[in-house]
C-alpha positions in Angstrom: 25.6 14.7 -15.6 22.2 14.6 -13.7 22.2 12.4 -10.7 19.9 9.3 -11.0 16.7 9.7 -9.1 13.4 8.0 -8.3 10.3 9.6 -6.6 6.9 9.0 -5.2 3.8 10.5 -6.8 0.3 11.1 -5.6 -2.4 13.6 -4.8 -1.9 14.5 -2.0 1.8 13.8 -1.5 3.1 15.9 1.3 2.3 13.2 3.9 4.5 10.6 2.2 7.4 9.1 4.2 8.9 7.4 1.1 11.6 10.1 0.6 12.8 9.5 4.2 12.9 5.7 3.7 14.7 5.7 0.4 17.0 8.5 1.4 17.9 6.6 4.6 18.8 3.5 2.5 20.7 5.5 -0.2 22.8 7.0 2.5 23.5 3.7 4.3 24.7 2.2 1.0 26.6 5.2 -0.2 24.6 5.4 -3.4 24.8 8.8 -5.1 21.2 9.1 -6.1 18.1 11.1 -5.0 14.5 10.2 -4.1 11.9 12.9 -4.0 8.1 13.5 -3.6 6.3 14.9 -6.6 2.7 16.2 -6.5 0.9 14.9 -9.6 -2.8 15.6 -10.2 -4.9 12.9 -11.9 -5.3 14.9 -15.1 -1.5 15.4 -15.3 -0.6 11.7 -14.9 -0.3 10.9 -18.7 2.0 14.0 -19.2 4.1 13.0 -16.2 4.8 9.6 -17.6 5.5 10.9 -21.1 8.0 13.4 -19.7 9.8 10.9 -17.4 9.9 8.2 -20.1 12.5 10.3 -22.0 14.6 11.2 -18.9 17.5 8.7 -18.5 18.2 9.9 -15.0 14.7 8.8 -13.8 14.7 5.3 -12.5 11.1 5.1 -11.6 8.5 6.0 -9.0 6.3 4.7 -6.3 2.6 5.4 -6.8 0.1 6.3 -4.1 -3.5 7.6 -4.0 -5.2 8.1 -6.4 -3.1 6.8 -9.4 -2.6 3.1 -8.8 -5.4 2.0 -11.2 -4.9 4.7 -13.8 -1.3 3.6 -14.2 -2.4 0.4 -15.8 -3.2 2.2 -19.0 0.1 4.2 -19.2 3.0 1.8 -18.9 4.0 -1.7 -19.9 2.7 -4.7 -17.9 5.1 -7.6 -18.4 4.0 -9.3 -15.1 0.3 -9.1 -16.1 -0.5 -7.0 -13.0 -3.7 -5.8 -14.7 -5.1 -9.4 -14.7 -3.9 -10.3 -11.2 -4.0 -7.4 -8.7 -5.4 -4.8 -11.0 -3.3 -1.9 -9.6 0.3 -0.7 -9.9 2.2 1.0 -7.1 5.8 0.8 -8.5 6.9 2.0 -12.0 10.4 1.3 -13.3 12.4 2.7 -16.2 15.0 0.0 -17.1 18.4 0.5 -18.7 16.8 0.1 -22.2 14.4 2.9 -21.6 11.4 0.6 -21.2 8.9 1.8 -18.6 6.9 -0.9 -16.8 4.7 -1.3 -13.8 4.5 -3.8 -11.0 2.9 -4.1 -7.5 5.0 -4.5 -4.3 2.0 -3.6 -2.0 0.7 -7.2 -1.8 3.9 -8.7 -0.5 4.6 -5.6 1.7 1.2 -6.0 3.3 1.4 -9.7 3.9 5.0 -9.8 5.3 4.0 -9.0 9.0 1.2 -11.6 8.7 3.3 -14.4 7.4 3.5 -16.2 10.7 -0.3 -15.8 11.4 -2.5 -18.8 10.4 -5.3 -17.1 8.4 -6.5 -20.2 6.6 -10.3 -20.1 6.8 -10.3 -17.0 9.1 -13.0 -14.4 8.6 -11.7 -11.1 7.5 -13.1 -7.6 7.2 -11.6 -5.0 4.8 -12.5 -1.3 4.7 -12.2 0.3 1.3 -12.2 -0.9 -2.3 -9.5 1.1 -4.1 -6.1 0.3 -5.4 -4.6 -0.7 -2.0 -7.6 -2.9 -1.3 -6.8 -4.9 -4.5 -3.3 -5.7 -3.3 -4.6 -6.6 0.1 -7.3 -8.9 -1.3 -4.9 -10.5 -3.7 -2.6 -11.4 -0.7 -5.5 -12.6 1.4 -6.9 -14.8 -1.3 -3.4 -16.4 -1.6 -3.5 -17.0 2.2 -6.7 -18.9 1.9 -8.8 -16.8 4.3 -12.4 -17.5 5.1 -15.3 -15.2 4.3 -14.3 -11.6 3.5 -16.6 -8.7 4.3 -15.8 -5.5 2.4 -17.1 -2.3 3.7 -17.1 0.6 1.3 -19.1 3.7 0.4 -20.1 1.9 -2.8 -20.9 -1.8 -2.0 -21.0 -2.7 -5.7 -17.3 -2.0 -6.0 -16.7 -4.3 -3.0 -18.8 -7.0 -4.6 -16.8 -6.7 -7.8 -13.5 -7.1 -6.0 -14.8 -10.2 -4.1 -15.7 -11.8 -7.5 -12.4 -10.7 -9.1 -10.3 -12.5 -6.4 -12.6 -15.5 -6.0 -13.4 -14.7 -2.4 -16.6 -15.6 -0.7 -18.2 -13.0 1.6 -20.3 -9.9 1.6 -20.0 -6.3 0.4 -21.6 -3.8 2.7 -21.9 0.0 3.0 -19.3 1.7 5.1 -21.9 2.4 7.9 -22.6 -1.3 8.4 -21.6 -3.1 11.6 -18.4 -5.1 11.5 -18.6 -8.9 11.4 -16.8 -10.9 14.1 -13.6 -11.0 12.0 -10.2 -12.4 13.0 -8.5 -9.7 11.0 -9.7 -6.1 10.2 -7.8 -4.2 7.6 -8.3 -0.5 6.8 -7.2 0.1 3.2 -9.0 3.4 2.8 -7.6 6.9 3.3 -10.0 7.5 6.2 -8.1 8.5 9.3 -5.2 9.9 7.3 -4.0 13.4 8.0 -6.3 15.8 6.1 -9.0 13.1 5.5 -12.2 12.4 7.4 -11.9 10.1 10.4 -12.7 6.4 10.2 -15.7 5.9 12.4 -16.1 2.2 13.2 -17.2 0.3 16.2 -14.8 -2.5 17.1 -17.0 -4.2 19.7 -18.0 -7.1 17.3 -14.4 -8.2 16.9 -13.3 -11.2 19.1 -10.7 -10.7 21.7 -8.0 -12.4 19.6 -8.5 -10.2 16.5 -5.8 -8.3 14.7 -6.4 -4.7 13.6 -4.2 -3.6 10.7 -4.3 0.0 9.5 -2.3 0.7 6.4 -2.5 4.5 7.0 0.8 5.8 8.2 0.2 9.5 8.6 -0.5 9.7 11.4 1.1 6.5 12.5 -1.2 6.3 15.6 -4.6 6.4 13.9 -7.9 6.6 15.7 -8.5 3.0 14.6 -5.3 1.8 16.3 -6.2 3.7 19.4 -9.5 1.9 19.5 -7.8 -1.4 19.0 -5.4 -0.7 21.9 -8.3 0.2 24.2 -9.8 -3.2 23.4 -6.5 -4.9 24.0 -6.4 -6.2 20.4 -3.2 -6.9 18.5 -2.3 -4.0 16.2 -0.3 -3.6 13.0 0.5 -0.1 11.8 1.1 1.3 8.3 4.8 1.3 8.6 4.9 -2.5 8.3 3.5 -2.4 4.8 5.2 0.8 3.8 8.7 -0.4 4.6 8.1 -3.8 3.1 6.8 -2.6 -0.2 9.5 0.2 -0.3 12.3 -2.4 0.1 11.2 -4.2 -3.0 10.8 -1.0 -5.0 14.3 0.2 -3.8 16.0 -2.8 -5.4 14.1 -2.3 -8.6 15.1 1.4 -8.7 18.7 1.3 -7.6 19.9 -2.3 -8.2 20.9 -3.1 -4.6 18.9 -4.7 -1.8 17.6 -2.4 0.8 19.7 -2.7 4.0 17.0 -4.1 6.2 19.4 -4.7 9.1 18.8 -1.0 10.0 15.0 -1.4 10.3 15.0 -0.5 14.0 16.9 2.7 13.3 14.7 3.5 10.3 11.5 3.0 12.3 12.8 5.3 15.0 13.5 8.0 12.4 10.0 7.6 10.9 8.2 7.9 14.2 9.9 11.1 15.5 
């Protein structure tokens, strides 16, 4: 009998640390299952879902760039993710063979900010893709102040502000940062194999937080700049591990053993 498995899909996918994370937890819990990375091109996404739908060993997948929005049209949506966040990052095949999508990015992103008082705080967000939707959903729930979205296409940013009921501005990527209390990079800029993120942090106040959801490399150019300014930094592993833990329980029916987070983080940063 084929071992149960889950996977992460995207284009590109070689950078993903999800197999290390899920494999670590599977080993700690003694679960006889696999977790792998699978390269799926955008045009192949419908075929991928159709094939996996009929595979009882497949328990689901995590979804990364660029498939989070396209997934909305391919799987069931019992939690009405389309109308709330508008992007799916976790797909699950249940014991009845139903394939449905959800989003664990929003909670994973917000977890390290839970003790920070963001009510009314000005925020700047770089990017307007699937990850930005989860971030903006979480920020709207936190009651942040004006939000400035910087994106190659400002119209996409303006549409997201309207979608989540946020007040603020949508500016081109080349625009100067506002004096935000929190800066979040949700784009792929700065990721291994992608162009660098070129941004001047000087407009940020001394108490600002810089949060880069890119995790390959872990020490991005943006975080190096934040360190040089003496600003508080949050790296991509915070969100990655948080969202992965929720997905793991959906895939394998057991909570992720978070007591081993320090060991896991050391493994991921070697």
